[in-house]
C-alpha positions as CSV (number, residue, x, y, z in Angstrom):
1,M,39.1,-1.7,0.9
2,D,39.4,-4.6,3.3
3,I,37.3,-7.8,3.7
4,L,36.9,-8.9,7.3
5,I,35.6,-12.3,8.1
6,F,34.3,-13.3,11.5
7,K,32.9,-16.4,13.2
8,T,29.8,-15.5,15.1
9,D,27.0,-16.9,17.3
10,V,24.3,-15.3,15.3
11,T,21.5,-17.8,14.8
12,N,18.4,-15.9,13.7
13,K,17.2,-12.9,11.7
14,K,16.6,-10.9,14.9
15,K,20.3,-11.0,15.7
16,V,21.2,-10.3,12.1
17,S,19.1,-7.2,12.3
18,K,20.8,-6.1,15.5
19,V,24.2,-6.6,13.9
20,G,23.0,-4.7,10.8
21,T,22.0,-1.7,12.9
22,L,25.5,-1.6,14.4
23,L,27.3,-2.0,11.2
24,T,25.3,0.4,9.1
25,A,26.1,3.1,11.8
26,L,29.8,2.7,11.1
27,P,30.8,5.0,8.2
28,A,33.8,2.8,7.2
29,V,31.5,-0.2,6.4
30,Q,30.6,-0.5,2.8
31,Q,28.8,-3.9,2.8
32,W,28.2,-6.7,5.1
33,N,26.5,-10.1,5.0
34,F,26.0,-13.3,6.9
35,D,26.2,-17.0,5.9
36,L,24.0,-18.6,8.6
37,E,24.2,-22.0,6.9
38,D,27.9,-22.2,7.6
39,C,28.8,-23.9,10.8
40,D,30.7,-20.8,11.9
41,R,27.8,-18.5,11.0
42,I,30.1,-16.3,9.0
43,L,29.9,-12.5,9.0
44,R,31.7,-10.8,6.1
45,V,32.3,-7.0,6.3
46,V,33.7,-4.9,3.5
47,A,35.2,-1.7,4.9
48,N,37.8,1.0,4.5
49,G,40.3,1.2,7.4
50,L,38.1,-0.6,10.0
51,S,39.9,-2.7,12.6
52,P,38.7,-6.2,13.2
53,R,38.9,-5.5,16.9
54,H,36.5,-2.6,16.5
55,V,33.9,-4.9,14.9
56,E,34.4,-7.6,17.6
57,S,34.1,-5.0,20.4
58,A,30.9,-3.5,18.9
59,L,29.2,-6.9,18.6
60,H,30.4,-8.1,22.0
61,S,28.9,-4.9,23.5
62,V,25.4,-6.1,22.5
63,G,26.0,-9.7,23.6
64,I,26.9,-11.2,20.3
65,G,29.9,-13.5,20.1
66,C,32.3,-12.6,17.3
67,E,35.9,-13.7,16.5
68,E,38.0,-12.8,13.4
69,L,38.9,-15.7,11.2
70,A,42.1,-15.8,9.1
71,Y,41.6,-16.4,5.4
């Protein structure tokens, strides 16, 4: 199981819902959550064998900025 952490431009619940729809459609994703109070609006994804690039690409395809952060 991997924990992927991303900086995003998600600022409201509507965008959180849009991301949630994308992520729940991916079978590899076990859990996900946002920290919108953090200055980087952090998205954490717990998944099995999911590439960070795949998450970035999925979010970019719907107009959401997303960049993996090293931790």
